N, C-alpha and C positions, 0 to 999 in steps of 0.2 A: 538446559535440558538436552540440547543437541549433543554436547560433549559426553554426558552420561550415556545417552543413547548409543553413540559411536563406540564407547568403551564397552558397555554391557552387551549390546546386540551384535556388534561386528568384531569385538575383541581387539580393538586397536589400543595402542599405548596411549597414555594421557597426552603425550606430545603430538602424536598423529591425529588424535581426536581434536585437540586444540587447533591444529593447523586447518583441519577440515571445517570446523565450526567457525574459525576466525575469518574464513573467506566470506562468510555471510556478512560480517561487519564491514569488510572491504568494499562490498557492493554499495554501501551507503555513500561512499565517496563520490559516486557519479549517478547512481540510479535514482536518487530522489530528485536531483536536478533534471534527469531525463524524463521522469514522470511529469514534472511541472512544464517542461519544454514541450512535451508531446501534447499535453492538455492545451497549452497556448496555441500551438500550431493547428491542432484539430479545430479549436474554437474559431480561429481566424478564417478557416475555410468553410466550416459547417454551422457556426453559430454557438450560442451559449449552452444549449441543451446537450451538445455532444460531450461536454465536460463530465456530466453525471453518467452518461453512457460509457465513456472511457473508464471512469472510476469503477463502474460495475464490472467491466471486463477485467480490469487489473485485480480487483479483490477476488473475483471468481478464479483467476489464474493463481492467486496466492493460496486459496483454499485447496485447489487441485494439486498444486505443488507440495503443500504440506501433507496432504493425504498420500501422495506418491512417495514422499520421503518416508513416511511411517511404514509403508508396505514395500519398500525397495528390497529386492532379494540379495543384493550385494552392495559392498561399500562404494563401488564406482557409481552405480545407479543412485545410491543414496546421496552421494555428493552432488551429482548432476541435478537430482530432484531438489536438494536443498538450495543449490544455486538458483534454480528456476524460481523456487519459492521466495528466496531472498530478493531476486530481481523484481518479481511482482510486488512483494511487500514494500520495498523501498520506492518503487515507481508509484505505487498507490499512495504512499505518504506524500510524495511530491504533487501528485494529481489532486489529492485532498486539499492541500494548502493552496493550490492554484484555483480551487473552487471557492475558498473561504471569502475573498473580497466581494464575490457576487451574491452571497447570501444576505448580508445586511451591512452596508458600508458604514452606517452609524454605530454599529456594535461590533466592529472588526475584532477588537481585542477580546471581547466576550466570546465570540464565535470561535476564534482560534484557541482560546483557553479551554472551552468545553471540548473541542476536538482533541487537544493535547491530553486533557484529563481522561478522556475516553480510552485512549491508548494505555494509560497507566492502569485504569480499572480492568481492562482486558488482560493485562499482564498478571495482575493480582488474581483475577478469576482463573486464569490458566494454572497458576501455582496451586490454588485450592483444588482444581480439577485433578491435577497430578497427585496431590496428597490423597484425594478421595479415591481415585482409581488405583493408585500405587503401581501403575505400569506405564512406562514411557510410550510404548507403541500404541496402546489403547488411548492414552491421552492425546498423542499427536494425531491419531486417526479422528478422534472426536473433534478436536480443534479444527482439523481440515474441513470436516463437514459443517461445523458451526460457521467458520469463516466463509466458506462457499455460500452458505445460506444468507449470511449478512450482506453478501454482495447485492442482494435485492434492494437493500436500503437506499443506495444512491439513485435508483430508478424512481423513487418517490419524489426526488428533488425536481421540481418544475418551476419554470419562470413564466410570468405573465408576458403577454406581447408588449405591454408598456415597459416592463423591466428590461426586456431584450432590446427594445428600441433605444431606451436610455443608455444602456451599456454600449450599444453599437455607436451611438453618437459620441459618447466619451472616448471610445477607442479611436474613432475617426479624427476627433479633435486632437488627441494625443499624438497620433501619427502625423497629422498636419503640422503640429508644433515641432515635432522631432525633425521633420523634413525641412522646415523653415530654419531651424537652428543649424542643421547640417549644411545647408546651402549658404 
């Protein structure tokens, strides 16, 4: 969709549009890991609940970046907005999968599978939205608003004090084992 938007809206050649849109994919090389790393670092300092708060912030940034991309007045600002959107998108993916093991350790595969399937459902729904609206800018704007709105969902994830204590004990045990092996 981004390539079509660059060609139609900014009158770039297909090659120029492909290079601009391809930079989104290049962000995946490091930004997903960065989101997971940031989630781990924040949780080490502030506890388990910060993971869902961080995910809220990243998804909200994703929605804002997508909306800014749809309304960028020029190609330079569009590329910058798309890169910000891409960075937040990929970091949110990493932060999401950093949260997965803490939802239900006994159903880890099922939780990860539902999350992965949700991304695919969103992509298909976006395609139908594009077909229904018939306008890339309107579709991207609406998707930006929808994504920013869904940022509220991670805030509903809460952990009981018992769950937090159990996870903290597991972390301390893992760190102690790692330090004993390193020495």
